[in-house]
C-alpha positions, 0 to 999 in steps of 0.5 A, spaced: 519 914 107 521 907 109 517 903 113 523 900 116 526 907 116 525 910 125 525 918 127 528 915 134 532 909 135 536 907 143 542 903 143 543 902 151 552 901 152 554 898 157 561 900 155 562 893 151 565 892 144 558 887 144 555 894 146 558 898 142 557 894 135 550 894 137 551 902 132 553 900 127 545 896 126 542 903 129 545 908 123 541 904 119 534 904 121 535 912 121 535 919 117 541 923 121 546 920 126 543 925 131 537 920 131 540 915 135 540 918 142 546 913 146 545 911 154 549 908 158 547 906 166 551 907 173 549 902 178 546 905 184 551 906 190 550 905 197 551 909 202 557 906 205 561 906 200 566 910 202 566 915 196 558 918 198 561 917 206 567 923 204 562 927 199 568 925 194 563 923 190 555 926 187 551 923 183 553 929 177 560 927 178 558 920 177 554 923 170 559 927 169 566 923 168 562 917 164 559 922 160 565 925 158 568 917 157 561 915 152 564 922 149 571 919 147 568 912 146 564 914 140 567 919 138 575 915 137 569 909 133 566 914 128 559 916 132 559 923 132 552 926 133 548 922 136 543 923 143 548 921 149 545 919 158 546 918 163 541 914 168 542 912 175 538 907 176 536 899 175 539 898 166 533 895 163 528 900 168 532 905 166 532 904 159 525 902 159 524 909 161 528 913 157 524 909 150 518 910 154 519 918 155 522 920 149 519 916 145 523 911 141 521 907 136 526 901 136 531 898 141 537 896 138 541 891 144 545 885 144 545 879 147 551 877 151 550 870 151 551 867 158 547 862 159 546 858 165 548 859 171 552 865 168 545 866 167 541 865 172 546 868 177 546 875 172 541 874 169 539 878 162 537 885 161 536 885 154 531 879 155 527 884 161 527 889 156 526 885 152 519 883 156 518 890 157 520 895 153 513 899 148 517 899 143 520 893 138 527 891 141 533 888 136 536 884 141 544 882 138 547 875 138 
């Protein structure tokens, strides 16, 4: 076994081309595509959101729609067989918690390259994950 070989690699996605681009480098670290985990984190909805007030939207319906969309995107890109998970919460915390719970050995994710005011206002999920993760994080620029 190669010392770079991992048994579980996580690729967080925000549905951007950059995040889906991290799948190929992640694939290089595992023997089988089923060892790649893809995680999408939905934001929490405020209780006053119209969909929440009228009970037209639930956490479960949001998860189902996001999972279906993610499966479609992954199939179109040729990544059938990866493990898919949808979480709700703060992206950096959910990514780190998932990695710890599933015994992830490597997190592969892009940086969006924000600088200056935009970085201060938006923050850097990748930077937070790199600081908080229990395992190595490969940041792709």
